[in-house]
N, CA, C, O and CB atoms as a CASP TS submission, in Angstrom:
PFRMAT TS
TARGET T0000
AUTHOR 0000-0000-0000
METHOD Language model
MODEL 1
PARENT N/A
ATOM      1  N   UNK     1      35.928 -11.396  23.772  1.00  0.00           N
ATOM      2  CA  UNK     1      37.252 -11.589  23.192  1.00  0.00           C
ATOM      3  C   UNK     1      37.642 -13.063  23.283  1.00  0.00           C
ATOM      4  O   UNK     1      37.467 -13.691  24.328  1.00  0.00           O
ATOM      5  CB  UNK     1      38.302 -10.699  23.907  1.00  0.00           C
ATOM      6  N   UNK     2      38.165 -13.607  22.202  1.00  0.00           N
ATOM      7  CA  UNK     2      38.546 -15.014  22.153  1.00  0.00           C
ATOM      8  C   UNK     2      39.828 -15.251  22.939  1.00  0.00           C
ATOM      9  O   UNK     2      40.718 -14.402  22.998  1.00  0.00           O
ATOM     10  CB  UNK     2      38.720 -15.473  20.701  1.00  0.00           C
ATOM     11  N   UNK     3      39.890 -16.424  23.534  1.00  0.00           N
ATOM     12  CA  UNK     3      41.076 -16.799  24.290  1.00  0.00           C
ATOM     13  C   UNK     3      42.204 -17.156  23.319  1.00  0.00           C
ATOM     14  O   UNK     3      41.993 -17.924  22.381  1.00  0.00           O
ATOM     15  CB  UNK     3      40.771 -17.987  25.243  1.00  0.00           C
ATOM     16  N   UNK     4      43.379 -16.613  23.535  1.00  0.00           N
ATOM     17  CA  UNK     4      44.522 -16.832  22.654  1.00  0.00           C
ATOM     18  C   UNK     4      45.270 -18.093  23.065  1.00  0.00           C
ATOM     19  O   UNK     4      45.454 -18.364  24.252  1.00  0.00           O
ATOM     20  CB  UNK     4      45.467 -15.618  22.675  1.00  0.00           C
ATOM     21  N   UNK     5      45.698 -18.860  22.061  1.00  0.00           N
ATOM     22  CA  UNK     5      46.475 -20.070  22.307  1.00  0.00           C
ATOM     23  C   UNK     5      47.935 -19.684  22.523  1.00  0.00           C
ATOM     24  O   UNK     5      48.513 -18.955  21.716  1.00  0.00           O
ATOM     25  CB  UNK     5      46.335 -21.077  21.126  1.00  0.00           C
ATOM     26  N   UNK     6      48.523 -20.165  23.593  1.00  0.00           N
ATOM     27  CA  UNK     6      49.923 -19.886  23.896  1.00  0.00           C
ATOM     28  C   UNK     6      50.701 -21.192  23.780  1.00  0.00           C
ATOM     29  O   UNK     6      50.271 -22.233  24.278  1.00  0.00           O
ATOM     30  CB  UNK     6      50.086 -19.252  25.323  1.00  0.00           C
ATOM     31  N   UNK     7      51.873 -21.122  23.103  1.00  0.00           N
ATOM     32  CA  UNK     7      52.688 -22.311  22.884  1.00  0.00           C
ATOM     33  C   UNK     7      54.103 -22.050  23.379  1.00  0.00           C
ATOM     34  O   UNK     7      54.647 -20.964  23.177  1.00  0.00           O
ATOM     35  CB  UNK     7      52.696 -22.713  21.388  1.00  0.00           C
ATOM     36  N   UNK     8      54.689 -23.031  24.017  1.00  0.00           N
ATOM     37  CA  UNK     8      56.072 -22.907  24.450  1.00  0.00           C
ATOM     38  C   UNK     8      57.001 -23.270  23.300  1.00  0.00           C
ATOM     39  O   UNK     8      56.678 -24.125  22.475  1.00  0.00           O
ATOM     40  CB  UNK     8      56.347 -23.801  25.676  1.00  0.00           C
ATOM     41  N   UNK     9      58.154 -22.617  23.252  1.00  0.00           N
ATOM     42  CA  UNK     9      59.154 -22.861  22.222  1.00  0.00           C
ATOM     43  C   UNK     9      60.219 -23.762  22.840  1.00  0.00           C
ATOM     44  O   UNK     9      61.011 -23.323  23.674  1.00  0.00           O
ATOM     45  CB  UNK     9      59.775 -21.515  21.676  1.00  0.00           C
ATOM     46  N   UNK    10      60.228 -25.014  22.424  1.00  0.00           N
ATOM     47  CA  UNK    10      61.130 -26.007  23.012  1.00  0.00           C
ATOM     48  C   UNK    10      62.587 -25.683  22.712  1.00  0.00           C
ATOM     49  O   UNK    10      62.949 -25.405  21.569  1.00  0.00           O
ATOM     50  CB  UNK    10      60.791 -27.404  22.495  1.00  0.00           C
ATOM     51  N   UNK    11      63.410 -25.720  23.735  1.00  0.00           N
ATOM     52  CA  UNK    11      64.845 -25.525  23.576  1.00  0.00           C
ATOM     53  C   UNK    11      65.291 -24.084  23.419  1.00  0.00           C
ATOM     54  O   UNK    11      66.486 -23.827  23.276  1.00  0.00           O
ATOM     55  CB  UNK    11      65.303 -26.284  22.416  1.00  0.00           C
ATOM     56  N   UNK    12      64.353 -23.127  23.443  1.00  0.00           N
ATOM     57  CA  UNK    12      64.715 -21.717  23.262  1.00  0.00           C
ATOM     58  C   UNK    12      65.255 -21.132  24.558  1.00  0.00           C
ATOM     59  O   UNK    12      64.839 -21.514  25.651  1.00  0.00           O
ATOM     60  CB  UNK    12      63.502 -20.902  22.780  1.00  0.00           C
ATOM     61  N   UNK    13      66.188 -20.202  24.416  1.00  0.00           N
ATOM     62  CA  UNK    13      66.808 -19.546  25.561  1.00  0.00           C
ATOM     63  C   UNK    13      66.402 -18.074  25.583  1.00  0.00           C
ATOM     64  O   UNK    13      66.448 -17.405  24.551  1.00  0.00           O
ATOM     65  CB  UNK    13      68.353 -19.690  25.512  1.00  0.00           C
ATOM     66  N   UNK    14      66.008 -17.572  26.737  1.00  0.00           N
ATOM     67  CA  UNK    14      65.629 -16.170  26.882  1.00  0.00           C
ATOM     68  C   UNK    14      66.867 -15.291  26.707  1.00  0.00           C
ATOM     69  O   UNK    14      67.892 -15.546  27.339  1.00  0.00           O
ATOM     70  CB  UNK    14      64.962 -15.915  28.264  1.00  0.00           C
ATOM     71  N   UNK    15      66.790 -14.253  25.856  1.00  0.00           N
ATOM     72  CA  UNK    15      67.952 -13.388  25.651  1.00  0.00           C
ATOM     73  C   UNK    15      68.291 -12.526  26.863  1.00  0.00           C
ATOM     74  O   UNK    15      69.413 -12.031  26.967  1.00  0.00           O
ATOM     75  CB  UNK    15      67.716 -12.502  24.467  1.00  0.00           C
ATOM     76  N   UNK    16      67.348 -12.337  27.775  1.00  0.00           N
ATOM     77  CA  UNK    16      67.598 -11.486  28.943  1.00  0.00           C
ATOM     78  C   UNK    16      68.113 -12.278  30.147  1.00  0.00           C
ATOM     79  O   UNK    16      69.183 -11.979  30.676  1.00  0.00           O
ATOM     80  CB  UNK    16      66.324 -10.750  29.326  1.00  0.00           C
ATOM     81  N   UNK    17      67.340 -13.301  30.585  1.00  0.00           N
ATOM     82  CA  UNK    17      67.735 -14.042  31.794  1.00  0.00           C
ATOM     83  C   UNK    17      68.449 -15.354  31.478  1.00  0.00           C
ATOM     84  O   UNK    17      68.939 -16.028  32.384  1.00  0.00           O
ATOM     85  CB  UNK    17      66.512 -14.330  32.644  1.00  0.00           C
ATOM     86  N   UNK    18      68.510 -15.720  30.192  1.00  0.00           N
ATOM     87  CA  UNK    18      69.189 -16.923  29.712  1.00  0.00           C
ATOM     88  C   UNK    18      68.610 -18.230  30.250  1.00  0.00           C
ATOM     89  O   UNK    18      69.304 -19.247  30.280  1.00  0.00           O
ATOM     90  CB  UNK    18      70.630 -16.849  30.071  1.00  0.00           C
ATOM     91  N   UNK    19      67.339 -18.212  30.678  1.00  0.00           N
ATOM     92  CA  UNK    19      66.669 -19.439  31.108  1.00  0.00           C
ATOM     93  C   UNK    19      66.240 -20.225  29.876  1.00  0.00           C
ATOM     94  O   UNK    19      65.852 -19.640  28.865  1.00  0.00           O
ATOM     95  CB  UNK    19      65.442 -19.123  32.019  1.00  0.00           C
ATOM     96  N   UNK    20      66.310 -21.542  29.962  1.00  0.00           N
ATOM     97  CA  UNK    20      65.960 -22.417  28.840  1.00  0.00           C
ATOM     98  C   UNK    20      64.537 -22.943  29.033  1.00  0.00           C
ATOM     99  O   UNK    20      64.117 -23.212  30.158  1.00  0.00           O
ATOM    100  CB  UNK    20      66.974 -23.600  28.716  1.00  0.00           C
ATOM    101  N   UNK    21      63.796 -23.087  27.925  1.00  0.00           N
ATOM    102  CA  UNK    21      62.426 -23.608  27.917  1.00  0.00           C
ATOM    103  C   UNK    21      61.442 -22.749  28.713  1.00  0.00           C
ATOM    104  O   UNK    21      60.534 -23.276  29.355  1.00  0.00           O
ATOM    105  CB  UNK    21      62.417 -25.008  28.468  1.00  0.00           C
ATOM    106  N   UNK    22      61.621 -21.440  28.671  1.00  0.00           N
ATOM    107  CA  UNK    22      60.692 -20.558  29.378  1.00  0.00           C
ATOM    108  C   UNK    22      59.998 -19.578  28.435  1.00  0.00           C
ATOM    109  O   UNK    22      59.237 -18.727  28.896  1.00  0.00           O
ATOM    110  CB  UNK    22      61.427 -19.790  30.463  1.00  0.00           C
ATOM    111  N   UNK    23      60.243 -19.675  27.117  1.00  0.00           N
ATOM    112  CA  UNK    23      59.642 -18.747  26.164  1.00  0.00           C
ATOM    113  C   UNK    23      58.339 -19.305  25.620  1.00  0.00           C
ATOM    114  O   UNK    23      58.269 -20.462  25.206  1.00  0.00           O
ATOM    115  CB  UNK    23      60.610 -18.452  25.017  1.00  0.00           C
ATOM    116  N   UNK    24      57.293 -18.459  25.627  1.00  0.00           N
ATOM    117  CA  UNK    24      56.021 -18.855  25.041  1.00  0.00           C
ATOM    118  C   UNK    24      55.658 -17.895  23.924  1.00  0.00           C
ATOM    119  O   UNK    24      55.949 -16.701  23.993  1.00  0.00           O
ATOM    120  CB  UNK    24      54.910 -18.895  26.108  1.00  0.00           C
ATOM    121  N   UNK    25      55.017 -18.434  22.892  1.00  0.00           N
ATOM    122  CA  UNK    25      54.639 -17.685  21.704  1.00  0.00           C
ATOM    123  C   UNK    25      53.129 -17.554  21.658  1.00  0.00           C
ATOM    124  O   UNK    25      52.416 -18.537  21.863  1.00  0.00           O
ATOM    125  CB  UNK    25      55.171 -18.366  20.423  1.00  0.00           C
ATOM    126  N   UNK    26      52.624 -16.339  21.389  1.00  0.00           N
ATOM    127  CA  UNK    26      51.196 -16.120  21.223  1.00  0.00           C
ATOM    128  C   UNK    26      50.993 -14.906  20.325  1.00  0.00           C
ATOM    129  O   UNK    26      51.916 -14.120  20.111  1.00  0.00           O
ATOM    130  CB  UNK    26      50.492 -15.924  22.597  1.00  0.00           C
ATOM    131  N   UNK    27      49.764 -14.758  19.794  1.00  0.00           N
ATOM    132  CA  UNK    27      49.430 -13.648  18.899  1.00  0.00           C
ATOM    133  C   UNK    27      48.510 -12.698  19.648  1.00  0.00           C
ATOM    134  O   UNK    27      47.508 -13.114  20.231  1.00  0.00           O
ATOM    135  CB  UNK    27      48.757 -14.158  17.575  1.00  0.00           C
ATOM    136  N   UNK    28      48.865 -11.408  19.626  1.00  0.00           N
ATOM    137  CA  UNK    28      48.076 -10.382  20.292  1.00  0.00           C
ATOM    138  C   UNK    28      47.920  -9.202  19.336  1.00  0.00           C
ATOM    139  O   UNK    28      48.912  -8.574  18.966  1.00  0.00           O
ATOM    140  CB  UNK    28      48.741  -9.936  21.635  1.00  0.00           C
ATOM    141  N   UNK    29      46.689  -8.893  18.931  1.00  0.00           N
ATOM    142  CA  UNK    29      46.409  -7.808  17.979  1.00  0.00           C
ATOM    143  C   UNK    29      47.177  -7.992  16.670  1.00  0.00           C
ATOM    144  O   UNK    29      47.763  -7.041  16.153  1.00  0.00           O
ATOM    145  CB  UNK    29      46.765  -6.452  18.602  1.00  0.00           C
ATOM    146  N   UNK    30      47.174  -9.213  16.136  1.00  0.00           N
ATOM    147  CA  UNK    30      47.868  -9.572  14.890  1.00  0.00           C
ATOM    148  C   UNK    30      49.375  -9.353  14.947  1.00  0.00           C
ATOM    149  O   UNK    30      50.011  -9.153  13.912  1.00  0.00           O
ATOM    150  CB  UNK    30      47.299  -8.777  13.746  1.00  0.00           C
ATOM    151  N   UNK    31      49.943  -9.387  16.129  1.00  0.00           N
ATOM    152  CA  UNK    31      51.390  -9.265  16.316  1.00  0.00           C
ATOM    153  C   UNK    31      51.847 -10.474  17.124  1.00  0.00           C
ATOM    154  O   UNK    31      51.312 -10.753  18.197  1.00  0.00           O
ATOM    155  CB  UNK    31      51.776  -7.912  17.037  1.00  0.00           C
ATOM    156  N   UNK    32      52.853 -11.197  16.593  1.00  0.00           N
ATOM    157  CA  UNK    32      53.395 -12.332  17.332  1.00  0.00           C
ATOM    158  C   UNK    32      54.207 -11.824  18.520  1.00  0.00           C
ATOM    159  O   UNK    32      55.066 -10.955  18.372  1.00  0.00           O
ATOM    160  CB  UNK    32      54.268 -13.226  16.412  1.00  0.00           C
ATOM    161  N   UNK    33      53.930 -12.366  19.674  1.00  0.00           N
ATOM    162  CA  UNK    33      54.623 -11.989  20.904  1.00  0.00           C
ATOM    163  C   UNK    33      55.344 -13.220  21.446  1.00  0.00           C
ATOM    164  O   UNK    33      54.797 -14.323  21.435  1.00  0.00           O
ATOM    165  CB  UNK    33      53.627 -11.407  21.964  1.00  0.00           C
ATOM    166  N   UNK    34      56.551 -13.028  21.911  1.00  0.00           N
ATOM    167  CA  UNK    34      57.288 -14.074  22.613  1.00  0.00           C
ATOM    168  C   UNK    34      57.588 -13.508  23.996  1.00  0.00           C
ATOM    169  O   UNK    34      58.173 -12.433  24.125  1.00  0.00           O
ATOM    170  CB  UNK    34      58.619 -14.503  21.837  1.00  0.00           C
ATOM    171  N   UNK    35      57.184 -14.237  25.018  1.00  0.00           N
ATOM    172  CA  UNK    35      57.376 -13.757  26.388  1.00  0.00           C
ATOM    173  C   UNK    35      58.020 -14.837  27.240  1.00  0.00           C
ATOM    174  O   UNK    35      57.660 -16.011  27.151  1.00  0.00           O
ATOM    175  CB  UNK    35      56.035 -13.320  27.006  1.00  0.00           C
ATOM    176  N   UNK    36      58.963 -14.438  28.056  1.00  0.00           N
ATOM    177  CA  UNK    36      59.606 -15.344  28.991  1.00  0.00           C
ATOM    178  C   UNK    36      58.748 -15.411  30.256  1.00  0.00           C
ATOM    179  O   UNK    36      58.433 -14.379  30.849  1.00  0.00           O
ATOM    180  CB  UNK    36      61.066 -14.880  29.315  1.00  0.00           C
ATOM    181  N   UNK    37      58.374 -16.617  30.668  1.00  0.00           N
ATOM    182  CA  UNK    37      57.557 -16.763  31.871  1.00  0.00           C
ATOM    183  C   UNK    37      58.392 -16.581  33.137  1.00  0.00           C
ATOM    184  O   UNK    37      57.845 -16.430  34.229  1.00  0.00           O
ATOM    185  CB  UNK    37      56.876 -18.132  31.885  1.00  0.00           C
ATOM    186  N   UNK    38      59.705 -16.597  32.991  1.00  0.00           N
ATOM    187  CA  UNK    38      60.599 -16.435  34.128  1.00  0.00           C
ATOM    188  C   UNK    38      60.813 -14.960  34.491  1.00  0.00           C
ATOM    189  O   UNK    38      60.645 -14.573  35.647  1.00  0.00           O
ATOM    190  CB  UNK    38      61.934 -17.093  33.830  1.00  0.00           C
ATOM    191  N   UNK    39      61.187 -14.135  33.493  1.00  0.00           N
ATOM    192  CA  UNK    39      61.517 -12.728  33.773  1.00  0.00           C
ATOM    193  C   UNK    39      60.560 -11.740  33.112  1.00  0.00           C
ATOM    194  O   UNK    39      60.724 -10.531  33.277  1.00  0.00           O
ATOM    195  CB  UNK    39      62.925 -12.434  33.314  1.00  0.00           C
ATOM    196  N   UNK    40      59.563 -12.225  32.366  1.00  0.00           N
ATOM    197  CA  UNK    40      58.550 -11.405  31.679  1.00  0.00           C
ATOM    198  C   UNK    40      59.111 -10.565  30.539  1.00  0.00           C
ATOM    199  O   UNK    40      58.450  -9.628  30.092  1.00  0.00           O
ATOM    200  CB  UNK    40      57.879 -10.496  32.670  1.00  0.00           C
ATOM    201  N   UNK    41      60.313 -10.874  30.054  1.00  0.00           N
ATOM    202  CA  UNK    41      60.885 -10.167  28.900  1.00  0.00           C
ATOM    203  C   UNK    41      60.038 -10.486  27.680  1.00  0.00           C
ATOM    204  O   UNK    41      59.663 -11.640  27.473  1.00  0.00           O
ATOM    205  CB  UNK    41      62.385 -10.569  28.662  1.00  0.00           C
ATOM    206  N   UNK    42      59.724  -9.455  26.847  1.00  0.00           N
ATOM    207  CA  UNK    42      58.866  -9.633  25.672  1.00  0.00           C
ATOM    208  C   UNK    42      59.572  -9.229  24.394  1.00  0.00           C
ATOM    209  O   UNK    42      60.305  -8.241  24.352  1.00  0.00           O
ATOM    210  CB  UNK    42      57.587  -8.829  25.825  1.00  0.00           C
ATOM    211  N   UNK    43      59.336 -10.015  23.351  1.00  0.00           N
ATOM    212  CA  UNK    43      59.840  -9.724  22.013  1.00  0.00           C
ATOM    213  C   UNK    43      58.617  -9.770  21.106  1.00  0.00           C
ATOM    214  O   UNK    43      57.816 -10.700  21.202  1.00  0.00           O
ATOM    215  CB  UNK    43      60.976 -10.754  21.550  1.00  0.00           C
ATOM    216  N   UNK    44      58.460  -8.781  20.227  1.00  0.00           N
ATOM    217  CA  UNK    44      57.308  -8.790  19.334  1.00  0.00           C
ATOM    218  C   UNK    44      57.752  -8.623  17.894  1.00  0.00           C
ATOM    219  O   UNK    44      58.770  -7.995  17.603  1.00  0.00           O
ATOM    220  CB  UNK    44      56.319  -7.688  19.716  1.00  0.00           C
ATOM    221  N   UNK    45      56.952  -9.208  16.991  1.00  0.00           N
ATOM    222  CA  UNK    45      57.242  -9.147  15.567  1.00  0.00           C
ATOM    223  C   UNK    45      55.912  -9.137  14.823  1.00  0.00           C
ATOM    224  O   UNK    45      55.042  -9.958  15.114  1.00  0.00           O
ATOM    225  CB  UNK    45      58.144 -10.346  15.113  1.00  0.00           C
ATOM    226  N   UNK    46      55.737  -8.229  13.871  1.00  0.00           N
ATOM    227  CA  UNK    46      54.492  -8.235  13.095  1.00  0.00           C
ATOM    228  C   UNK    46      54.286  -9.583  12.408  1.00  0.00           C
ATOM    229  O   UNK    46      55.235 -10.170  11.887  1.00  0.00           O
ATOM    230  CB  UNK    46      54.502  -7.104  12.050  1.00  0.00           C
ATOM    231  N   UNK    47      53.058 -10.063  12.407  1.00  0.00           N
ATOM    232  CA  UNK    47      52.747 -11.384  11.866  1.00  0.00           C
ATOM    233  C   UNK    47      53.104 -11.485  10.387  1.00  0.00           C
ATOM    234  O   UNK    47      53.524 -12.549   9.930  1.00  0.00           O
ATOM    235  CB  UNK    47      51.271 -11.700  12.066  1.00  0.00           C
ATOM    236  N   UNK    48      52.947 -10.414   9.638  1.00  0.00           N
ATOM    237  CA  UNK    48      53.203 -10.435   8.197  1.00  0.00           C
ATOM    238  C   UNK    48      54.690 -10.371   7.850  1.00  0.00           C
ATOM    239  O   UNK    48      55.051 -10.561   6.689  1.00  0.00           O
ATOM    240  CB  UNK    48      52.486  -9.285   7.537  1.00  0.00           C
ATOM    241  N   UNK    49      55.556 -10.109   8.821  1.00  0.00           N
ATOM    242  CA  UNK    49      56.978  -9.932   8.541  1.00  0.00           C
ATOM    243  C   UNK    49      57.638 -11.212   8.073  1.00  0.00           C
ATOM    244  O   UNK    49      58.406 -11.177   7.112  1.00  0.00           O
ATOM    245  CB  UNK    49      57.686  -9.420   9.763  1.00  0.00           C
ATOM    246  N   UNK    50      57.376 -12.324   8.702  1.00  0.00           N
ATOM    247  CA  UNK    50      58.004 -13.582   8.309  1.00  0.00           C
ATOM    248  C   UNK    50      57.184 -14.299   7.254  1.00  0.00           C
ATOM    249  O   UNK    50      56.014 -13.981   7.041  1.00  0.00           O
ATOM    250  CB  UNK    50      58.195 -14.482   9.520  1.00  0.00           C
ATOM    251  N   UNK    51      57.800 -15.262   6.600  1.00  0.00           N
ATOM    252  CA  UNK    51      57.083 -16.114   5.677  1.00  0.00           C
ATOM    253  C   UNK    51      56.979 -15.640   4.247  1.00  0.00           C
ATOM    254  O   UNK    51      56.381 -16.335   3.426  1.00  0.00           O
ATOM    255  CB  UNK    51      55.769 -16.313   6.175  1.00  0.00           C
ATOM    256  N   UNK    52      57.525 -14.503   3.914  1.00  0.00           N
ATOM    257  CA  UNK    52      57.460 -14.076   2.525  1.00  0.00           C
ATOM    258  C   UNK    52      58.652 -14.641   1.775  1.00  0.00           C
ATOM    259  O   UNK    52      59.740 -14.793   2.330  1.00  0.00           O
ATOM    260  CB  UNK    52      57.423 -12.534   2.418  1.00  0.00           C
ATOM    261  N   UNK    53      58.435 -14.946   0.522  1.00  0.00           N
ATOM    262  CA  UNK    53      59.477 -15.538  -0.284  1.00  0.00           C
ATOM    263  C   UNK    53      59.808 -14.635  -1.457  1.00  0.00           C
ATOM    264  O   UNK    53      58.927 -14.007  -2.044  1.00  0.00           O
ATOM    265  CB  UNK    53      59.061 -16.919  -0.771  1.00  0.00           C
ATOM    266  N   UNK    54      61.073 -14.580  -1.787  1.00  0.00           N
ATOM    267  CA  UNK    54      61.508 -13.775  -2.914  1.00  0.00           C
ATOM    268  C   UNK    54      61.715 -14.633  -4.155  1.00  0.00           C
ATOM    269  O   UNK    54      61.942 -14.100  -5.241  1.00  0.00           O
ATOM    270  CB  UNK    54      62.790 -13.032  -2.569  1.00  0.00           C
ATOM    271  N   UNK    55      61.640 -15.943  -4.012  1.00  0.00           N
ATOM    272  CA  UNK    55      61.847 -16.837  -5.144  1.00  0.00           C
ATOM    273  C   UNK    55      60.554 -16.973  -5.931  1.00  0.00           C
ATOM    274  O   UNK    55      59.465 -16.992  -5.358  1.00  0.00           O
ATOM    275  CB  UNK    55      62.343 -18.218  -4.671  1.00  0.00           C
ATOM    276  N   UNK    56      60.681 -17.069  -7.249  1.00  0.00           N
ATOM    277  CA  UNK    56      59.523 -17.098  -8.131  1.00  0.00           C
ATOM    278  C   UNK    56      58.714 -18.389  -7.988  1.00  0.00           C
ATOM    279  O   UNK    56      57.485 -18.334  -7.945  1.00  0.00           O
ATOM    280  CB  UNK    56      59.970 -16.929  -9.568  1.00  0.00           C
ATOM    281  N   UNK    57      59.367 -19.539  -7.913  1.00  0.00           N
ATOM    282  CA  UNK    57      58.671 -20.823  -7.875  1.00  0.00           C
ATOM    283  C   UNK    57      58.783 -21.482  -6.505  1.00  0.00           C
ATOM    284  O   UNK    57      59.019 -22.688  -6.430  1.00  0.00           O
ATOM    285  CB  UNK    57      59.227 -21.754  -8.945  1.00  0.00           C
ATOM    286  N   UNK    58      58.623 -20.743  -5.442  1.00  0.00           N
ATOM    287  CA  UNK    58      58.783 -21.275  -4.095  1.00  0.00           C
ATOM    288  C   UNK    58      57.752 -22.358  -3.778  1.00  0.00           C
ATOM    289  O   UNK    58      58.087 -23.336  -3.112  1.00  0.00           O
ATOM    290  CB  UNK    58      58.679 -20.154  -3.081  1.00  0.00           C
ATOM    291  N   UNK    59      56.515 -22.210  -4.234  1.00  0.00           N
ATOM    292  CA  UNK    59      55.458 -23.157  -3.924  1.00  0.00           C
ATOM    293  C   UNK    59      55.362 -24.280  -4.947  1.00  0.00           C
ATOM    294  O   UNK    59      54.540 -25.178  -4.767  1.00  0.00           O
ATOM    295  CB  UNK    59      54.141 -22.439  -3.834  1.00  0.00           C
ATOM    296  N   UNK    60      56.152 -24.278  -6.002  1.00  0.00           N
ATOM    297  CA  UNK    60      56.100 -25.270  -7.061  1.00  0.00           C
ATOM    298  C   UNK    60      56.989 -26.460  -6.694  1.00  0.00           C
ATOM    299  O   UNK    60      58.169 -26.293  -6.386  1.00  0.00           O
ATOM    300  CB  UNK    60      56.536 -24.652  -8.412  1.00  0.00           C
ATOM    301  N   UNK    61      56.413 -27.651  -6.730  1.00  0.00           N
ATOM    302  CA  UNK    61      57.180 -28.854  -6.430  1.00  0.00           C
ATOM    303  C   UNK    61      58.049 -29.236  -7.618  1.00  0.00           C
ATOM    304  O   UNK    61      59.219 -29.579  -7.446  1.00  0.00           O
ATOM    305  CB  UNK    61      56.247 -30.015  -6.056  1.00  0.00           C
ATOM    306  N   UNK    62      57.490 -29.179  -8.817  1.00  0.00           N
ATOM    307  CA  UNK    62      58.236 -29.510 -10.016  1.00  0.00           C
ATOM    308  C   UNK    62      57.548 -28.907 -11.228  1.00  0.00           C
ATOM    309  O   UNK    62      56.355 -28.607 -11.182  1.00  0.00           O
ATOM    310  CB  UNK    62      58.376 -31.032 -10.171  1.00  0.00           C
ATOM    311  N   UNK    63      58.272 -28.733 -12.283  1.00  0.00           N
ATOM    312  CA  UNK    63      57.720 -28.195 -13.521  1.00  0.00           C
ATOM    313  C   UNK    63      57.782 -29.297 -14.564  1.00  0.00           C
ATOM    314  O   UNK    63      58.860 -29.803 -14.878  1.00  0.00           O
ATOM    315  CB  UNK    63      58.495 -26.914 -13.994  1.00  0.00           C
ATOM    316  N   UNK    64      56.611 -29.675 -15.110  1.00  0.00           N
ATOM    317  CA  UNK    64      56.530 -30.737 -16.094  1.00  0.00           C
ATOM    318  C   UNK    64      56.734 -30.149 -17.483  1.00  0.00           C
ATOM    319  O   UNK    64      56.020 -29.230 -17.885  1.00  0.00           O
ATOM    320  CB  UNK    64      55.177 -31.476 -16.000  1.00  0.00           C
ATOM    321  N   UNK    65      57.700 -30.676 -18.210  1.00  0.00           N
ATOM    322  CA  UNK    65      57.984 -30.227 -19.577  1.00  0.00           C
ATOM    323  C   UNK    65      57.881 -31.436 -20.506  1.00  0.00           C
ATOM    324  O   UNK    65      58.836 -32.203 -20.629  1.00  0.00           O
ATOM    325  CB  UNK    65      59.408 -29.554 -19.676  1.00  0.00           C
ATOM    326  N   UNK    66      56.719 -31.615 -21.169  1.00  0.00           N
ATOM    327  CA  UNK    66      56.579 -32.754 -22.075  1.00  0.00           C
ATOM    328  C   UNK    66      57.466 -32.600 -23.295  1.00  0.00           C
ATOM    329  O   UNK    66      57.691 -31.489 -23.775  1.00  0.00           O
ATOM    330  CB  UNK    66      55.130 -32.917 -22.506  1.00  0.00           C
ATOM    331  N   UNK    67      57.967 -33.715 -23.791  1.00  0.00           N
ATOM    332  CA  UNK    67      58.864 -33.680 -24.953  1.00  0.00           C
ATOM    333  C   UNK    67      58.196 -34.203 -26.183  1.00  0.00           C
ATOM    334  O   UNK    67      58.810 -34.244 -27.249  1.00  0.00           O
ATOM    335  CB  UNK    67      60.114 -34.474 -24.688  1.00  0.00           C
TER
END
């Protein structure tokens, strides 16, 4: 099993113990996990949940219309 990269979230506050700069983000079984290193509180979110766009031209920088 590959070692997972864990990253701290700067300036984030734990919703349970309210400690600052103690939340780390990592991916486990294709699910994003956020865990507080102080109180071990965990929050999880499916990886595919975020990042979807409802706008048609979200990735388009500009549309060229020659005259």
